[in-house]
N, C-alpha and C positions, 0 to 999 in steps of 0.2 A: 307431394305437390309443393313447389317452392312458394315463398311468401309473396312474390310479385304476382304469380298466377292466382293465388288466393284472393289478393286485393282486387284483381280484375274480375274474378268471379263474384265476389261480394258486391262490387259495383254493378254488375249486370243484374244480380238479384234485386238490388235496390231500385234499379231502373224499371224492372218488371213490376215491383211493388208499386211504384209511383204510377205506372201505366195501367195497373189493374188487370194485367194479363197473367196467364198461368206461370207460376214460379218454376215449374218443371221444364217446360218447353217454349214458353213465350207466346203460346197460341192465344187467340182471342177467345174469351169465355162465352158460353152459350148466350148469356144475357146481353152481350154487346154485339152479337152478330146481326147482320142484315136479315130482314124478314124471310128471305128465301132460304137462308142457311140455318136460322133459328129452329131448334127442335123442341117442340112442346112436351116431348116425352122426358126431357131432362130439366133439372133445375138451372137457374140462371148462372150458377157458379160452376157448372160442369165444363170440363175441357174436352173438346171433340177429338183432340189428337192423342192425349195420354190418359184420358178418362178419369182425371183427378177432380175431386170436388173441394174447392176452397172458397168459402163464402167471404167476399171482400168486405162485407159489413159486419162480420162476426169473427172469423178465424184468420183474417188476412195478416194482422200484426204478428200473431203467434206463428203462423206458417212461415213468415219472412224470417223471424228470429231462429226458428228451427232449421231453415235452409242455411242461414249464415253459420249456425253452430256446426252443421254437418261439414261445411267447407273448412272451418277452423280445425276440426278434429279429423279431417281426411276420411269422413264416412261417405259411402256411396249413396247417391240418390236412387230411389226406387220409384219409378213411375208406373 
C-alpha cells in the first residue's frame, strides 16, 4: 500500500476512534444503538456487523494504536 493510502486509512481510523464506532467497519456499537436495535444479550462494546468487542472505556486507545500499527506494517485486518 502506498504512503498516501496509509495516511488516508490512519485518518479514517482516528475518525472512528473519535466517534466511538467500530474500528473494523465503522458500525455503531451495541451500547449506542437505539432501544429497538439494542441487544441485551451482548455487551455495550459489541459490534453487530463484524462481532468485535472493543470497550471504548478500556481497550479503545490500545485498539486504535494496534489498528494504526497494522496499517503501517501492511498487516491485514481480521474482523
